[in-house]
N, C-alpha and C positions, 0 to 999 in steps of 0.2 A: 896873871891876868890874861895872857894869851890863850891858856887852856879854857878859861871861862868864855872868851869870845868865840872860840872854836865850837864849844858846846851850844852856845846861843845861835850861831850860824846854822848848825845842823838842825836845831829846833825850828828855825825860820823856814828852811826848805820843807821840812816835814809838816809844818803847820799849813803851808800852802797846798801840799798834796792832800792833806786831810780835809781842808776846806773844799777843794774841788770835788772830792769823793762824796762828802756829806751833802754838798749842794745838789749833786746829781741824784743822790738817794732821797733827799727831801722832795725834789720835784717829782719823783716817781711814786711818792707815797699816796695811798688812798685810804678810805675808811677801813677797808678790809685788810689792807697791808700798810700800816703806818710806817713812818720813817725808821723806827727802831728795829724793824725786822727786814729792812731793805739791805741786801748784801753790801752794796757800795757804801751805804751809810755806816754800817758796822765796820767795814774796812777803814773808813775815814776815822772812826772813833779809835780804832787800834793804832793807826798812824799818829793820831793826836796824843795817845797815851805815851808812845815812845818819845814824841816831841816834848811832852811834859817832863819826862825823866831827864832829858837833856837840859831842860830849863832849870830843873832842881840842881843839877850839877853846876850849872853856870852861876846860880844864885849863891852858891857856897863861897864864891871868890869875888863876885862883882856886885855892886849896888843894884837895887831893883830897876832904877831908871836906865842904867846902862844895858842890862840884859834885855829889858823890854824894847829898848831902842833898836838893838840889833835884830830882834825878832820882828820889828816893824817892817823889815824888808819884805815881809809877806805881802804887803800892799802891792808892790810893783810886780812881784813874781806871779801872784794870783791874777792880777789884772791882765798881764801879758799872756799868760797861759790860757786863761778862759777865753780871751779874744781869739787866740790862734785856734782853739778847739772848735769854735763855731765859724772860723774863716772870716772873722770881722777884723776891722782895723780901728784901733783906738783913736778917737778924735784928738786933734792937736791940743785942745784945752785940757783933756784928761791926761795926755802924756806929760804936759807941763806940770799938772797938779801932782802926778805920781813922782816926777823929778823933785818937785818942791817938798813933798812929804819925806822922800828919802834923804834929801839934803838936810832937812830939819832934824830928822832922827839921827843922822850921822853927827850933827853938832851936839845933840843931847848925849849921845854915847861918849863923844870925845870929852865931855865936861866931867866925866866921872873921875874922882880922885881916890887915892889909896893912902893918903898921908895920915889919916886918923881912923881908928877902928870904930865900927858901928856900936851903938849902945842900945840896951833895952830899957826904954823909958816907962815909968808907971802908967797904967791905964791902957796899954796897947791892946791887950786881949779884950778888954771891955769895948773899946772902939771897934775892933774887928768883929766881935759878936753882934753888936748893934747894927753894923753895916751889913752883915750877911743876912740878918733877919729882914731889914728894910728892902734889900735887893730881892729877897725871896718873895716878898709881898708884891713888889713892883713887877717882877716877871710874870706872876700869875695874873695880875690885872692887865698888863700890856698884851698878853697872849689873846685876849678877847678882841683886840683891835686888828686893823688891817695894815698898819704901817710897819715897815721893817726897821727903820733907823732907830726908834726908841728901844726896840729889843736888842739891836746891835750895841747900843750904848750900855745897856744893863749887862749884856753878855761880856763886853769888854771890862766893865767894872768887876764882874764876877771872876773872870780868869785873872785879872790884875790883882784882885784881893787874894786869890790863891797864891800868887807869887809873893805878895807881901807877907802872907802867913808862913810860907816856906822860909823866907828870909828871917822873920821874927823867931821861928823855931831854931834856926841855925844860930842866930845871935844869942839866944838863951842857952843853948847847949854848948857853944864854943866850937872850936875847930875839930875836936875829936868826935867819934861816933859812939854815943852811949844810948842803947836802945831803951833802957829803963827811963833815963832822963828825957829822951825824946817823947816817949809815950805819956810822960807826965806833964807835958806842955799843952795847954789849951790850943795853942796855935796849930799844933799838929792836926787836930780834928777840924779846925776851922778851914783847913786846906780843902777838905772834902766838901764842906758846905758851899764854899765859894765856887768850887769846880762844878758842882751840880747846877748852881744858878747859871753859871756861864754856859754850860752845855745846853740846858733847856732854852735859854734865851737865844743862843746862836742857831739852834735848829729851827726855832720859830721864825727867826729873822730870815734865814735862807729860803724858807718856804714862801716868803712874802716879797723878796726883793732880789735884785741882781747880785750875784756872788761877789763881783768886784767892788761894788759900792758898799755892800754889807761888810766885807772884809776890811775895807778902808776905815769905816767908822769904828768897827769893833777893835781893830788893831791900834789905831791912834789913841782911842779911849783907854785901851789896855796899857799903853805906854805912858801917857801923860799923867793921868790922875794917880794911879798907884805909885808911879815914880816920885811924884811930889809927896805923897803920903810916906814913902820910904825915907825921904829926906827929913820930914818933920817928926815922924814917930820913932824911927830907928837911927837917925843921925847918919844916914848914908852920905858919904863925903862928896863934895863938889870941889874940883880943882880951885885953888886960890886964884882969885881974879877972873874966873871963868863964869861967873854968875850971868853976865850979859850974854855970853855965848849960849848958855843954857836957855835963857829967855828967848833969844833969837830963834833957836832951834824949835822951841815949843810953838812959837808964833807961825813959823813956816810950815810945820807939820799940821797944825790946826787949820790953816788957810787951805792947804792942799786937800785936806780931808773934806772940807765943806764943798769944794768944787767937785770932787769925785762923787760925793754923796748925792749931789744935785744932778749929776749927769744922767741922761736917759739910758735905760737898759740897752745893752748891745744886741743887735739883731744880725742874723746871718745875711750875707750879701744875696741880692736877688739873682736868680739864674734865669737866663733867657730861654 
């Protein structure tokens, strides 16, 4: 379990670095030079790819909700670093909201149990396939609008769905690594579809909103919804008697996210 937490923590730091790079690249995008050809955006994608590899390693030994909760620390790190980069100070309410999110995500991660092995229940691949198709349509429709938070939600569901697919493929193939068996699992290919939805939605959200708020909505969505899906579809274990702790952590993380999402964009301090 310790190795899984370590990989998830590294993924958390890398996700924050990738978010900041991609946000800067998205802001520099023009019709002639879209985000996809901006060097900083491409660098952010590369960092995200390494983070995703660390997440995959963590998902081999930890439930989805535990891994995603550790990665949820991206909220605080991104908000603090982005504020420092422009010389701004986070408002007290935003700092309290960040602390509430982190406290909630810690409770979610602590609720993970290892007493029972996960199981692959019938219909998992069908549910995941329907989900990725619906999210694909949603992100195409929402890209026509001007609001960032709906795109951040869809993006979080996309990357979260990728994590569930990774976990599902692992549950199906067992602890060993069999490339033939892995390539024969529909979940393996669904990972790519969910990742593409998440990346397109996240890029569009960053071009429309503050990186701290977008990352908060995206990250908590990525933690909460897929984590609960992992419990229901894959039987990811919760510690006996800790269901109330899990519920409390979910409520705290959600409340903090709402506050962060509604906060006005950070502005550099005025110079005299």
